[in-house]
N, C-alpha and C positions, 0 to 999 in steps of 0.2 A: 847209358843203357837203352837199348831200343823202348819206341814207346808206342804204343798203340794207337791207330788212326781211331777218330770221333768223326761221326757221320752224321749234318746236321739235316733231320727231315723238316721240310718247311709246313706242310699243313699240321702238323702236332706239336713245333718246336719243340723238339726234345733230340738225346741225342742216344745212339747205340754202338757200342764197338765192334770195330768186323774182324776177320780172323788176319788181315795183313800185319807186320810189324814191319816198323821204320827205322833203320840203321845209321841214320844220320849221319854229319858231313856233308855241310853244302858247302858251294864256293860263292866267290862273289860274283854275282852278275854281271854278264858283260853287255854293252853296248845299248841296243835298242832295250834290253829288259834289266837294265841297273835302277833298284828301286829307290834308291837316292833322288834318282830324276833331276840330277843338276842342270840339264840343260833340256831341248827340243824345238825341235822346227813342226812348225804348222805351215797351213795356207791358207789366204781368204779363201770362201766363197765365191765360186765363178756365178759369172752375172750370167748365165743362161745356167744356173741348178732347176730350173725347173725342168730341163732334158737327163736330171742325172737319173742312175738307173734306180728301181724301186719295186720290187715283189714281194718281199718279206714283209715289213713292216710298216708300208703307206700306206695312208689313207686318200690322202687330198696331195693334189700337185705339187711337189717341193718348191719352195718359197723363195729367191734368194736373198731378200731383204729379210727374212724372218730366220733364215738358214744363217746369217751372217751376223744379226743381233744374238742367236746362241752360241754363234761362234767365238766373238767376240766374249761373253758369259764364260765359256769353256777356258779361252785363255785366260781371263783375270782366277779362276779358281788352281790354273796351275801354279798361274805368279804368287798366289796367296798360300801356295803350299812351298816355295823357297823354288822354282824351276824357274830359270832363264828361259825365255821364249824367243824364238824369233820366229816372226808373221813374213810369211814371204807372200808374194801377189797373187791373187786368183788367175786362172788361166779360162779365158772366153771359149779356147776350141775343146776345154776339157770339162766337162759339167760337172763330173767328180773328183775336182781335181784337188780338192779339202782333203780328200782320206789319205791323206801320204803315209798312213801305216802301211799298207799295200804295196807299195812301190822299192821300197828295201827291206830287206832283215838283215841285223848287223849278226857278223858272228865275232868276237874280237876285233879285231882287227882290219876283219874285211864287210865289205858291203856287198852283201850278193844283192844284186840287180835282175829283178823275175821279168819274164814277158806273163804279164798280168793274165788273166783269165778270161777277162771278157774283151773283147776285140776292140770295141768303143774309146776303152782306156788307152792304148796303144798311146805311147807317147808321151804321157805324164812322168814316167821315168828318168827320162833325160831332164827336166826342169831340178828334179833333186840331187843329179849326179853331181852338180857343179858345186852344190853345198855341201855335200858330202867328200867329195875330192880329196881337198885338202886334209883332211887328218885319217882317211881311210883307203886302203886297196879298190879298187873295183874289179868286181867279177860278173860278169853279165851269163844269163842263165844260154841252155842250149837253144837249139830252136824248137825242137820239141817240147819241151817242158812251157806248163802254167804253174803259176803259184802266185796268191796274194798274202801278200804278209798280215791278213786278218786272219790266213789259218797259222796262225806260230804264235805258241804262249812258251815262255819260260818260267819254269817250276826248279827252283832250284837247281840243279847240276845238271837238267835233262829240258832238252827240246821237245814240247810236242806240237806235232806238225799235223795239221790235218789234211784228208783228203775226201777234197769236195767237187761241188760245181764247177770252180773258180781253180782249183790246186790239181792238177794230175798226179798219177804216181810219179810219173818221171821228174815232174818239178819237185815230190817230196823228197824224191832218193837224192836228187842234186844237190839240193839243201842238205840231208841228211849227213852225204858225203863231207863236208867243209866242216860239219859240227862236230862229227866224229874225229876228222883231224886235230880239231881243237882240244879236245879232249873232255866232251861234254856227251852225255848218254842220249839218246833219240826215240820216242817212243810216236807210230805212225797212228793217226787211228783215223777210223772213215766216219764220215760226216753223214751223214743222213740227209734227203734232200728237203726236208723240213726247215732248215736254215740254210743261211749264206755262208758261213765261215765256221770254226770252232770258236775264234773271240764273240762270236755271236751271242753263244750261249754256255760261253767258260771263260771265266779267269782266276788272275792268282795275283788278290789283293797282298800277300805277306807268304816270306819261306812256310813251306808247307801245308799251303791251302790251295784248295780249288775253292769256289763257286762255280757250280752248273746247275742251270736249267732241267729242271722234271720235263720229261718227255723227248730228250733230244738223244741224249748220252747215256750210257747204262754202269748198273755200278763194276760189269763186266768189263769194261772200256776202260776206266778211270780209276777203280776205288783201289787197285794198289800202287799208284802214284803219288799220293800224299796223306801226309798225316789226318789230314781233316778235310771233307768236304760238307761244304753249307748248301743244301742245295734248295732253291729257290722255286715257287708255285711256276706252274707251267704258263699262267698265266700273266705271272710275271717274269718270263722270259728276257726282256729288253735290259731287267736289270741286271740280268747276269754279266753282262759288261763291266768292270772296274777297275778302277786306276788307283793301286796302292804303293804308299808313302811309307818311309819309316816311324816307327812308335805307332803303328797301329792304325794309321790314319788312310782314310777312303775316300773316293768321290767314287759317287754312283750316281744315274741319271734319277733328277725329282718324279715325285709321282708314285712309287712302287713302296707302300708302305710297308706292307710285308717283309721284302727283302732287305728295308730300312732296320726292321726292329731286329731280323736274325743278325746282321750285320753288328749291332747293339748288343747285342745278346752274346756274341761271339769276342767284344772286346773291343769291337773298332770304334773311333771315333769317324763320324759318318758326314761330308760335305755333301751336298745334293746340287746339282747343276739342270736347269730346263733343255732337255734334249728333243722338247716335242718336234722342232722343225727341220733338226738332221734326222731324225727316226723316218720322217720322210721320203727320204731317200738313203733310208736303209742300214745309215751309219751309225754305230755307235760311239762312245766315248774315248776307246782305245784308237778308234779310226782316222783319228783327227791329226794326230803328234807321233812324228820320229822321236822317239828320246833316244841322244844320243853319247849322254856322259852323266 
């Protein structure tokens, strides 16, 4: 039987049904988006992290020592949830190198290697290719394409691909071609200038569920995509980026009490990680890992 969606509204913490219905029938998630999250690759913070890009969340200059401390805590949280984590060395020439989510998108046994959306980050991809080459077919994007992996969410049997300041339409459509060939659906979503990536303001911590920050995406854009949407307050936008595990376990950034309570009310077991130092470089939880099994 189809099930009606539930929309969670942050400020009042209540639920209202909408007019969409869910047909069911989910597939096991491939590659990067497999919620069993058995293994992941991360990369240590660059010694030149103070030169990392920062526009949306940062208040202070990113600090390499503090950033590495936050990264260590993050890796510990993944391991505590059963993920086997490989930690690659930092790259001195690439201040943003720890944000490995951006440099590849997995589509089953294919690793799509993008032309990154900011020219200063070009070259980071090559460092991850050698890690992925053993188990994946490497596909390079065309030169007219740009895409950051942070603009991609896997929700049930569908890839959500954001078109943003970092991902152009050509890049989104290049990825969509391989996604469709693999038998998955695609939804292209226009991302407002108020945010960096799709995953900056939205995530899927369990099948059928999206967490989204108010004030960035509209119900018309994403309301038909999920069984339930948990809307977090705009003031806690940063906490909309989550990492979900089986049995409704979820990792979120520490310090966002309203979001934490919303997730608890939705039946999640919540773990928090202090991400303040990573936030200074506009990085979020998912930015720091490439889940590959």
